[in-house]
VEXGU-850833 format. One record per residue (C-alpha): residue in one letter; x, y, z. Coordinates in steps of 0.05 Angstrom, whole numbers, padded with zeros to 5 digits, always signed. Layout:
N
AXYZ ...
This chain:
413
M+02907-00850-00972 S+02834-00864-00963 A+02785-00872-01020 A+02752-00808-01000 A+02818-00770-01003 T+02837-00798-01071 P+02825-00750-01130 S+02770-00770-01179 L+02799-00824-01223 T+02778-00850-01291 A+02799-00917-01322 V+02801-00924-01398 T+02809-00994-01428 R+02821-01009-01501 R+02834-01074-01538 L+02907-01089-01556 D+02920-01128-01620 R+02993-01143-01608 D+03033-01182-01557 V+03073-01147-01503 D+03131-01176-01462 L+03101-01168-01393 V+03167-01179-01356 R+03202-01127-01397 L+03145-01077-01390 A+03144-01083-01314 G+03219-01070-01311 A+03251-01061-01243 S+03200-01016-01210 G+03134-01037-01242 I+03082-01089-01225 L+03076-01160-01252 F+03030-01219-01241 A+03032-01270-01297 L+03031-01344-01313 G+03067-01351-01379 R+03037-01301-01428 V+02973-01294-01387 G+02968-01239-01335 F+02986-01167-01323 A+03043-01118-01323 G+03036-01047-01297 R+03075-00983-01292 G+03066-00919-01252 V+03021-00908-01192 A+02952-00876-01200 A+02933-00891-01128 R+02962-00926-01068 V+02908-00945-01018 G+02900-00982-00953 S+02866-01050-00952 S+02803-01023-00917 D+02791-00972-00972 L+02810-01013-01033 G+02741-01038-01053 D+02709-00969-01046 L+02765-00938-01088 L+02755-00986-01146 L+02680-00977-01145 S+02686-00901-01143 M+02723-00896-01210 E+02691-00877-01275 V+02703-00933-01325 D+02707-00928-01401 D+02717-01001-01422 D+02703-01026-01492 V+02733-01095-01478 D+02690-01113-01418 R+02723-01177-01393 V+02749-01203-01327 G+02809-01160-01309 T+02791-01100-01353 G+02778-01031-01325 P+02814-01010-01261 V+02857-01065-01228 A+02893-01062-01162 F+02952-01105-01141 A+02971-01125-01070 A+03019-01167-01031 L+02987-01186-00965 P+03030-01202-00904 F+03032-01270-00873 E+03002-01243-00808 P+02927-01260-00811 G+02886-01197-00816 G+02948-01154-00825 T+02939-01088-00862 Y+02971-01075-00929 Q+02976-01023-00984 A+02948-01038-01053 V+02971-01004-01117 V+02928-00982-01176 P+02978-00973-01233 S+02970-00915-01280 L+02980-00963-01338 V+02965-01038-01341 V+02971-01087-01398 G+02930-01151-01391 R+02922-01215-01430 D+02874-01273-01414 R+02873-01347-01430 D+02831-01334-01493 G+02888-01292-01522 V+02850-01227-01514 G+02895-01168-01496 W+02881-01099-01471 V+02912-01037-01442 T+02882-00995-01386 V+02903-00925-01366 V+02880-00893-01300 T+02883-00818-01295 E+02852-00760-01257 G+02793-00722-01284 D+02772-00720-01357 A+02801-00776-01400 S+02760-00765-01463 T+02822-00749-01506 L+02865-00804-01475 D+02891-00859-01521 P+02915-00918-01479 V+02953-00950-01537 V+02994-00886-01547 A+03008-00886-01472 L+03031-00959-01477 D+03079-00942-01534 R+03109-00887-01490 A+03115-00935-01431 I+03150-00987-01474 S+03200-00935-01497 E+03212-00916-01424 S+03223-00988-01404 E+03272-00999-01460 G+03309-00936-01438 E+03316-00964-01368 R+03356-01023-01392 D+03430-01014-01386 G+03490-01050-01413 H+03523-01075-01350 G+03514-01146-01328 G+03497-01133-01255 P+03536-01156-01195 S+03600-01197-01201 S+03604-01222-01130 F+03554-01244-01077 T+03554-01261-01003 V+03499-01308-00979 T+03488-01310-00903 A+03437-01346-00861 S+03404-01298-00813 R+03400-01353-00761 D+03451-01408-00748 P+03426-01472-00781 E+03439-01510-00716 E+03393-01462-00679 W+03339-01471-00732 M+03344-01547-00726 A+03337-01539-00651 A+03273-01500-00664 V+03248-01559-00706 S+03262-01606-00648 A+03224-01559-00602 A+03166-01560-00650 T+03163-01636-00652 A+03164-01636-00576 R+03102-01590-00577 I+03069-01636-00627 A+03081-01695-00581 T+03038-01662-00528 G+02978-01669-00575 R+02959-01595-00576 L+02992-01583-00643 E+02991-01628-00704 K+03034-01589-00753 V+03072-01523-00756 V+03108-01490-00814 L+03176-01461-00793 A+03214-01415-00840 R+03285-01391-00844 E+03318-01332-00878 V+03381-01320-00918 V+03407-01252-00940 V+03443-01241-01006 T+03490-01181-01010 A+03519-01163-01078 D+03573-01114-01101 A+03523-01078-01145 E+03449-01068-01153 I+03412-01134-01164 P+03375-01128-01231 I+03302-01148-01217 P+03284-01155-01291 S+03340-01205-01301 V+03319-01243-01239 L+03247-01248-01265 A+03270-01268-01335 R+03311-01325-01305 L+03251-01347-01263 A+03206-01346-01324 R+03254-01392-01361 S+03265-01440-01303 Y+03194-01441-01275 P+03146-01432-01334 G+03088-01463-01295 C+03093-01413-01237 Y+03061-01346-01223 L+03113-01292-01233 Y+03101-01232-01188 L+03132-01164-01173 L+03107-01110-01128 D+03149-01058-01091 G+03212-01099-01098 F+03180-01163-01074 C+03186-01214-01130 G+03185-01288-01143 A+03154-01348-01177 S+03099-01381-01137 P+03074-01451-01157 E+03011-01446-01115 L+02945-01413-01132 L+02911-01392-01067 V+02845-01373-01100 S+02816-01341-01163 R+02748-01313-01178 S+02720-01304-01248 G+02647-01283-01245 D+02617-01337-01200 V+02670-01389-01214 V+02720-01400-01158 R+02784-01441-01164 A+02843-01460-01121 Q+02902-01507-01126 P+02929-01521-01056 M+02997-01553-01049 A+03023-01591-00989 G+03076-01645-00989 T+03144-01631-01020 A+03206-01670-01039 P+03272-01643-01068 R+03294-01661-01138 S+03365-01684-01153 G+03366-01675-01229 D+03373-01749-01241 P+03310-01772-01278 D+03307-01841-01245 A+03319-01813-01175 D+03267-01758-01186 S+03215-01809-01210 R+03227-01849-01147 A+03220-01787-01104 A+03154-01769-01138 A+03127-01839-01128 A+03149-01840-01056 L+03114-01773-01045 L+03049-01800-01073 A+03055-01864-01032 S+03072-01830-00967 R+03016-01836-00915 S+03044-01776-00877 Y+03048-01730-00938 R+02981-01753-00964 H+02949-01738-00896 E+02983-01669-00894 H+02958-01655-00964 Q+02886-01678-00950 V+02881-01634-00888 T+02899-01573-00931 I+02849-01594-00985 D+02794-01602-00933 A+02810-01533-00903 V+02805-01499-00972 H+02743-01539-00992 D+02705-01525-00927 T+02723-01450-00928 L+02701-01441-01000 L+02637-01481-00989 H+02614-01427-00940 Y+02611-01379-01000 S+02589-01427-01053 S+02530-01468-01079 Y+02579-01525-01090 V+02653-01540-01088 D+02689-01602-01113 Y+02761-01626-01119 E+02801-01679-01156 P+02796-01747-01124 E+02871-01758-01126 P+02928-01707-01121 S+02977-01697-01177 V+03052-01688-01174 V+03075-01619-01197 A+03148-01622-01217 L+03189-01558-01214 A+03262-01548-01228 N+03282-01557-01156 V+03226-01595-01120 V+03162-01635-01131 H+03096-01619-01097 L+03030-01654-01086 A+02974-01610-01114 T+02899-01616-01122 S+02853-01572-01163 V+02790-01545-01128 E+02732-01512-01165 G+02663-01488-01147 R+02606-01439-01161 L+02598-01380-01115 S+02530-01363-01086 H+02498-01298-01109 P+02519-01244-01101 P+02588-01275-01107 A+02639-01257-01054 S+02696-01211-01075 I+02764-01243-01086 L+02789-01201-01027 E+02738-01233-00981 L+02757-01302-01006 V+02831-01288-00995 A+02818-01263-00924 A+02778-01326-00908 L+02829-01375-00936 H+02894-01345-00913 P+02935-01374-00881 T+02923-01446-00902 P+02953-01504-00863 A+03006-01509-00919 V+03040-01445-00896 C+03018-01441-00823 G+03000-01508-00793 R+02942-01536-00753 P+02905-01521-00710 R+02916-01450-00735 N+02920-01413-00669 E+02967-01463-00638 A+03010-01462-00701 L+03013-01386-00701 A+03035-01387-00628 A+03090-01437-00644 I+03114-01395-00702 A+03117-01334-00658 D+03156-01371-00604 L+03204-01413-00647 E+03216-01380-00714 D+03253-01317-00694 L+03235-01284-00760 D+03190-01229-00786 R+03158-01263-00847 D+03130-01197-00873 R+03101-01215-00942 Y+03132-01284-00945 A+03077-01338-00944 G+03024-01284-00951 A+02984-01275-01015 V+03001-01235-01078 G+02955-01219-01136 W+02902-01173-01165 V+02830-01151-01160 D+02787-01114-01211 H+02729-01067-01198 R+02678-01124-01204 G+02711-01165-01149 N+02744-01214-01196 G+02816-01231-01184 Q+02872-01281-01173 F+02920-01291-01115 A+02979-01337-01108 V+03012-01357-01043 S+03073-01312-01039 I+03127-01365-01032 R+03191-01376-01073 G+03205-01302-01071 A+03252-01248-01046 A+03249-01177-01023 I+03301-01141-01065 E+03326-01071-01050 G+03387-01045-01085 S+03445-01094-01075 R+03409-01134-01020 A+03359-01190-01025 V+03323-01227-00969 V+03301-01298-00986 V+03256-01340-00941 G+03237-01414-00944 G+03195-01456-00898 N+03176-01527-00884 G+03119-01564-00851 I+03140-01597-00786 V+03101-01658-00762 A+03112-01709-00707 E+03163-01751-00745 S+03202-01693-00775 D+03278-01699-00776 P+03312-01631-00765 A+03370-01644-00814 T+03322-01668-00868 E+03278-01607-00858 L+03338-01562-00864 I+03357-01594-00931 E+03285-01584-00956 T+03286-01509-00939 R+03350-01503-00978 A+03318-01537-01038 K+03259-01489-01036 M+03303-01426-01029 Q+03346-01449-01087 A+03292-01426-01135 M+03306-01353-01118 L+03380-01360-01101 S+03396-01390-01169 A+03360-01332-01203 I+03395-01278-01161 V+03465-01306-01151 R+03492-01310-01222 P+03564-01300-01247 
């Protein structure tokens, strides 16, 4: 649906003086993008619009907003595909609850025509009742089958083929992904999956849109007014659960010349791209180690001031995606290698998922550590950066460690 074909819409935002469980409100079919208690949950669909018409649609709405903060008024949510420049559909929910880092909460309702008598808080109470009614008493599936879509030996052969390409000097790094499919004997309960992810990965961005859900550790980019931020990650090691062994793994990651080089290339790519839109951009002089339940990552915070008028978050996402951390370098050669060797349609895996408001503010995470869930079936994808010295068996183990985040949340007795 184009913006011109969309009925006239009005967004009404009111302050909310109570806390709302965002995961519970989103339910199985809603929308979620949250880091802890900060973020959004939405229900219903006021509009579904193609990427080319999204900005015009948001600007065309009438807005009645007595909160007037970043993220208030109409907000759209999108999960972009991995394919650079690929089209996508964004969703403007009919009801959204938001909460920011200052603890300010609000509820927005988007409706057609006159909204003068609309009370968003009453609409929220009704939505909460509906979400509670959707919860049932059964515990979900009791048995699961987990199957790799491609034989692991074939995938390791693809890794060997990638290192052979790298040896020619035309390619420095390529990210290769693999897929497993989970089939259950009953519908996989998305709210339960998200609740488990929230407990196990409290420092990750929880997301849900059209059955695509997960917990991403990586902020691709955010815009708040003229402030732009990113936290690229590149360089990963699995965790064993043994504190001493995990400390050694983290220290080895920091000390690794190969991983540090891989990380710096990604930082430079993000920095240089954002600088094109900014008066200045800076990043931390040394990476930090981000420890998750299953792996550790090297991460660096990047921050800058956008030139005026500031670019929209959608423009920044389009410029940054895909970073070397999910694609490789040089980009065109890496994309060609992925097409030749991966034997996989990534779809939304390793794309970007997040939100944009009508002022062009927003926040997008790299859509990794996720799954596409439909009924009793879930597709989980994990990838790894392949460089000249990559060992196929080790890379296979690392993809398993990354996919374990979602598999442990889905496959439960």
